[in-house]
C-alpha positions in Angstrom: 88.5 106.3 141.6 85.7 105.0 143.9 87.1 101.8 144.3 90.9 103.0 145.2 89.2 105.6 147.9 87.0 102.5 149.2 89.9 99.6 149.4 92.0 102.8 150.8 89.5 103.8 153.4 88.9 99.8 154.4 93.1 99.4 154.5 93.3 102.3 157.2 90.4 101.0 159.1 91.5 97.4 159.0 94.7 97.3 159.3 94.1 94.1 157.3 97.2 93.4 154.4 95.2 92.2 151.5 92.6 95.4 151.5 92.0 94.4 147.9 91.3 91.5 146.2 90.7 90.4 142.7 90.5 86.6 141.8 93.1 86.2 139.0 96.4 84.8 138.1 99.7 86.3 139.6 100.6 89.2 137.5 103.9 91.1 137.7 104.2 94.9 136.4 107.3 96.4 136.2 107.9 100.7 136.1 110.9 101.7 134.6 111.7 105.4 135.9 110.1 104.5 139.0 112.6 107.2 141.2 111.5 109.8 138.9 108.5 112.7 139.3 105.8 110.1 137.8 107.4 106.8 139.0 107.3 107.3 142.7 103.4 108.2 142.9 102.8 106.1 139.8 104.7 102.9 141.9 102.5 103.7 144.8 98.9 103.4 142.9 100.2 100.3 141.2 101.0 99.0 144.9 97.2 99.4 145.5 96.0 97.2 142.9 94.1 94.2 143.5 95.3 92.6 140.4 99.4 93.4 140.7 101.3 90.2 142.8 104.6 91.4 142.0 105.7 95.0 141.6 109.5 95.4 140.4 110.7 99.2 140.2 113.3 100.0 137.8 115.5 103.5 138.0 119.1 104.4 137.1 119.4 105.3 140.8 117.6 105.6 143.7 115.3 102.9 143.3 115.7 101.0 146.3 114.7 103.4 148.8 111.3 104.0 146.7 110.9 100.1 146.6 111.5 100.1 150.4 109.0 103.2 151.3 106.3 101.3 148.7 106.9 97.9 150.2 105.4 99.0 153.7 101.9 99.8 152.3 99.4 96.6 153.5 98.5 95.7 150.1 99.3 92.0 148.4 102.1 93.2 145.9 105.5 92.1 146.6 107.9 94.9 145.9 111.7 95.0 144.7 113.6 98.1 143.5 116.6 97.6 140.9 118.9 100.4 140.2 121.6 100.6 137.2 121.6 98.7 133.6 123.0 95.4 135.2 120.0 95.2 136.9 117.2 96.1 134.5 116.8 92.6 132.8 116.1 90.8 136.1 113.4 93.9 136.6 111.5 93.0 133.6 112.0 88.9 133.7 108.4 87.7 134.0 106.8 90.8 133.7 102.7 90.8 132.3 103.0 95.0 131.8 105.8 97.5 132.1 104.8 100.8 132.7 107.5 103.4 130.9 107.4 106.7 132.5 111.5 107.2 132.2 112.7 110.6 130.9 113.1 114.4 131.6 110.0 116.1 132.4 109.0 119.5 130.3 110.1 122.2 131.9 109.0 126.1 131.0 109.5 127.1 127.1 110.3 123.3 126.3 108.6 122.0 123.8 107.8 118.3 123.0 110.6 118.3 120.5 113.4 119.2 122.6 111.7 116.7 124.9 112.3 114.0 122.0 116.0 114.6 121.5 116.4 113.5 125.2 114.0 110.8 125.6 114.5 109.3 122.3 117.6 107.2 123.2 116.0 106.9 126.8 112.9 105.0 125.4 115.0 102.8 122.9 117.3 101.5 125.4 114.5 100.5 127.7 112.5 99.1 125.1 115.1 97.0 123.5 115.8 95.6 126.9 112.3 94.7 126.9 111.9 92.7 123.8 114.9 90.7 125.0 113.8 90.1 128.7 109.7 90.2 128.3 108.6 89.9 125.1 105.1 89.3 125.4 104.7 92.2 128.5 102.0 95.2 127.4 103.8 98.2 127.2 102.6 101.2 128.5 104.8 104.5 127.0 104.4 107.2 129.0 107.8 109.0 127.9 107.1 112.2 126.0 106.5 113.1 123.2 104.5 110.0 123.0 103.5 110.5 119.1 106.9 109.7 119.0 108.3 107.5 121.4 106.0 104.8 120.3 106.8 104.3 116.8 110.6 104.7 118.4 109.2 101.7 120.5 108.1 100.0 117.4 110.8 100.0 115.5 113.3 99.4 118.2 110.9 96.0 118.8 111.2 95.0 114.7 114.9 95.0 115.1 115.0 92.2 118.3 112.2 90.5 116.9 109.7 90.9 119.2 107.1 93.6 117.8 103.6 92.6 118.4 101.1 95.3 117.4 98.7 94.1 119.9 101.3 94.5 123.0 102.2 98.4 122.5 100.3 101.1 123.7 100.5 105.1 124.0 99.7 106.0 127.4 96.9 109.1 126.4 94.7 108.1 129.4 95.4 111.4 130.9 93.7 113.5 128.1 90.5 111.8 128.6 90.6 112.7 132.3 91.4 116.3 131.8 88.6 116.4 129.0 86.2 114.8 131.6 87.1 117.0 134.6 86.8 120.1 132.8 83.7 119.3 131.0 81.9 118.0 133.9 83.1 121.2 135.9 81.5 123.5 133.1 78.4 121.9 132.9 77.7 121.1 136.6 77.6 117.3 136.3 79.1 114.7 138.3 82.5 114.0 137.0 81.7 110.1 137.7 79.1 109.8 135.5 80.8 111.9 132.4 82.2 109.7 129.5 84.1 111.3 126.9 86.4 109.8 124.3 89.7 111.6 123.2 91.2 110.5 119.8 94.1 111.2 117.4 97.9 112.0 119.6 99.2 112.8 122.9 100.4 116.7 122.2 98.7 119.8 121.4 96.3 120.1 118.3 96.9 116.1 117.7 94.4 115.9 121.4 90.6 116.3 120.4 88.3 115.5 122.8 85.1 114.3 121.1 82.6 116.8 123.5 79.7 116.2 120.7 80.0 111.9 122.3 79.9 113.2 125.5 77.2 111.1 128.1 76.1 110.9 131.1 74.7 108.8 133.5 74.4 106.0 136.0 77.2 103.3 136.6 77.0 99.2 135.1 75.4 99.4 132.0 76.4 96.6 129.6 76.3 96.1 125.7 78.7 95.2 122.9 79.9 98.5 121.2 79.6 98.5 117.3 82.0 100.9 115.3 80.4 104.1 114.8 77.8 103.7 117.6 79.1 106.6 119.8 81.0 103.7 122.5 80.8 105.4 125.9 84.4 105.7 127.6 85.4 106.6 130.6 88.8 105.2 132.7 88.1 103.9 136.3 91.1 103.2 138.9 91.7 99.8 140.5 89.0 97.3 139.5 86.0 100.2 138.4 84.0 99.2 135.0 85.9 101.5 132.6 83.3 101.7 130.1 79.7 102.4 130.0 77.6 102.1 127.0 74.0 102.4 125.4 71.6 103.9 128.0 73.4 107.3 128.7 72.1 110.7 127.9 73.8 112.7 125.6 75.1 116.2 126.9 76.9 117.8 124.5 74.2 120.2 124.1 74.4 121.5 127.9 77.3 123.9 126.9 77.8 126.4 123.6 80.0 126.0 121.0 82.4 128.9 122.2 82.8 126.4 125.6 83.1 124.0 123.8 86.3 125.5 121.7 87.7 126.7 124.8 87.4 123.1 126.7 88.8 121.7 123.7 91.9 124.0 123.3 92.0 124.0 127.7 92.1 119.9 127.1 95.1 120.3 124.5 96.9 122.4 126.7 96.6 120.9 129.8 100.2 120.1 130.3 101.5 123.6 129.6 98.9 124.8 132.1 100.4 122.5 135.0 104.0 123.4 133.8 103.2 127.3 134.1 101.4 126.9 137.3 104.5 125.1 138.9 106.6 127.7 137.7 109.5 125.5 136.4 109.1 123.3 139.7 107.7 120.4 137.8 105.2 119.3 135.3 101.8 116.9 135.5 103.4 113.9 137.7 100.5 113.3 140.3 97.9 113.8 137.4 100.3 111.4 134.9 100.7 109.4 137.3 97.3 108.6 138.3 96.1 108.1 134.4 99.0 105.8 134.2 97.8 103.7 137.0 94.2 103.5 135.2 95.5 102.5 131.8 97.8 100.0 133.3 94.9 98.5 135.3 93.0 98.1 132.6 95.7 96.1 130.7 95.8 94.0 133.9 91.8 93.3 133.7 92.4 92.5 130.0 94.8 89.9 130.4 92.6 88.4 133.5 90.0 88.1 130.8 87.7 90.8 131.7 84.9 91.6 129.3 84.3 94.9 127.8 87.4 96.6 128.8 87.8 99.5 126.5 90.3 102.6 126.7 91.4 105.3 124.2 94.9 104.7 123.6 97.6 105.4 120.9 98.2 102.4 119.0 99.2 101.0 115.6 96.0 101.8 113.8 94.2 101.8 110.3 91.5 103.4 110.9 93.1 106.6 109.5 96.0 107.2 106.9 98.6 107.4 109.7 100.1 104.1 110.9 99.3 105.1 114.7 96.2 106.8 116.5 94.6 107.3 119.5 90.8 105.7 119.7 88.9 103.6 121.4 90.4 100.1 121.6 88.9 96.7 123.5 91.7 95.3 125.5 92.1 91.7 126.0 94.5 88.5 127.1 96.6 89.3 124.1 96.3 93.5 124.3 94.3 95.0 121.0 91.7 92.9 120.5 89.5 95.6 118.4 90.1 99.3 117.3 87.2 101.1 117.5 86.2 104.0 114.7 85.4 107.4 115.9 81.7 107.1 116.0 79.6 110.3 115.1 81.7 113.6 115.1 80.5 117.0 114.7 82.1 119.2 111.9 84.6 120.8 114.3 86.1 117.4 115.2 86.0 116.1 111.7 88.1 119.1 110.4 91.1 118.4 112.3 92.0 115.3 110.4 92.7 117.7 107.4 93.6 114.9 105.0 92.2 111.4 105.5 88.9 111.9 106.8 87.1 109.7 104.2 89.1 106.4 105.3 88.1 106.7 108.8 85.9 103.5 109.3 82.2 104.2 111.2 82.8 107.8 111.0 78.9 109.0 111.1 78.1 112.5 110.9 80.2 114.9 111.6 79.4 118.8 112.6 82.0 121.8 111.7 83.9 121.8 114.9 84.7 118.3 114.7 86.0 118.2 110.9 88.0 121.6 111.9 89.7 119.8 114.8 90.7 116.4 112.7 92.0 118.3 109.9 94.5 120.5 112.2 95.5 117.4 113.6 96.6 115.3 110.6 99.9 116.6 109.5 101.3 117.6 113.0 100.5 114.0 113.6 102.1 112.6 110.9 105.4 114.3 110.9 105.8 113.3 114.8 105.6 109.4 113.7 107.8 110.3 111.1 110.1 111.6 113.5 110.4 108.7 115.5 110.8 106.7 112.4 113.3 108.2 110.9 115.4 108.8 114.3 115.8 105.4 114.8 116.8 104.4 111.2 120.6 105.0 110.4 121.0 108.1 108.7 123.5 110.3 106.6 123.9 114.0 106.4 125.8 115.6 103.2 127.8 118.7 103.6 130.2 120.7 101.2 133.2 118.8 100.9 131.9 115.6 101.4 130.3 113.2 103.8 130.0 114.5 107.2 127.9 113.0 110.2 126.1 109.5 109.6 125.2 106.1 111.8 125.4 102.6 111.1 124.3 99.3 113.1 126.2 96.3 112.8 124.6 93.0 114.7 122.1 95.0 116.4 124.6 97.0 118.0 123.9 101.0 116.9 127.2 102.7 116.7 127.2 106.8 116.1 130.1 107.9 113.7 131.5 111.3 112.7 132.9 111.1 109.0 135.6 113.5 108.6 138.9 113.7 105.9 141.4 111.6 107.2 139.2 109.3 109.6 136.0 108.4 111.8 135.4 110.4 115.0 132.5 109.8 117.1 129.3 112.1 116.4 126.0 113.0 115.9 123.1 112.0 113.7 122.6 113.7 110.3 118.9 113.7 108.5 118.2 112.9 104.9 120.5 109.7 104.8 121.5 106.6 106.0 124.2 104.2 106.2 123.8 100.3 104.8 126.3 97.7 105.7 127.0 95.6 102.3 129.6 93.8 104.3 132.4 93.4 106.7 134.1 95.8 105.2 132.0 98.0 102.7 129.1 101.0 103.6 126.6 101.8 101.0 125.1 105.6 101.1 121.2 105.6 101.0 119.2 108.7 100.6 115.7 108.4 103.2 112.4 108.5 101.4 
């Protein structure tokens, strides 16, 4: 954050438009959902990035006003607003990074499953457009529930022939930001020098901060991480290094086991804490915008060839038995370069996996707390991933008297159909069955396994 503060201060003092500069190619960033609660502050932060040359702001409405407002900031990025589906393609054309915070926010009493029912379709339509208009862009998915919307995005990109697992990310940076903040406050440390990786997913118990790997020390260390060596991780905004290595002092023993358990729970429930504090009038929009800007900036630095850009992010991964998992990832010119293992975990953290623990590369010694956390996480994370994948697939539901609900796809166009006696009407999806088109006039029922 210090680079953002320094850049802003310089801008206010000098009045110069180009208050921050960075060598590198022209980069276009698109924000989809730019008029929303996350989208507006996120657009502001991306306007401040020295790595953004063109900022494209899209939403179904209201974006021209947001773009006009943000464009008055004296930084180098050119800004243009786009509104409505007919302008989506132009908004995405030539984008290097696309950030998607679009969708409805959480409200009191609303679960991430409630969000799924609304946001799944929004993510699918936007990602489909990305696959068509900017297939090489790095996609940063913020729309919740990330554990499910990222698999939906993957299936969507496969459908349009544009899926590259190295270019699709679920943004989990806010979990890291929270873990660092809460830990530093409790331990009485300078938060700017605290490093804590967070692994798993981005909802409830699937969020696992590895406080056993907490590190504290000075900035500026260099070195190449290896799987299992306890790589130090830190998110930094706008041109600041995002990782520290090697010479830091482990600090996990500063806090008691009860304090670590409480901090873990608070990190997992951070979103709920904000929703309740806002009393139904909002969710974690500002901190999420900040975290989204951190991660987008890291993606841009990786694209520009900066070395050792390492962030925790939710990607297609084989370090556990689930197909998507958040861990430390090295970013480069083509997106993901390396996915690192979990390092040394304590038993509490390791237990969160519940299954698949032995398949994690570089697992090292785990304590009881880490073991418990990993074991607890895995069933819910797997279910969320499968929910996203299955939602995308054509499905059928059998009821007494025949087939009632179903969906099939023709030429990539999703069509929802309701099958009833005497004809076909519009309807919703059922679960457990799908339709497959055999030819122009024939459909086959398939049970989903």
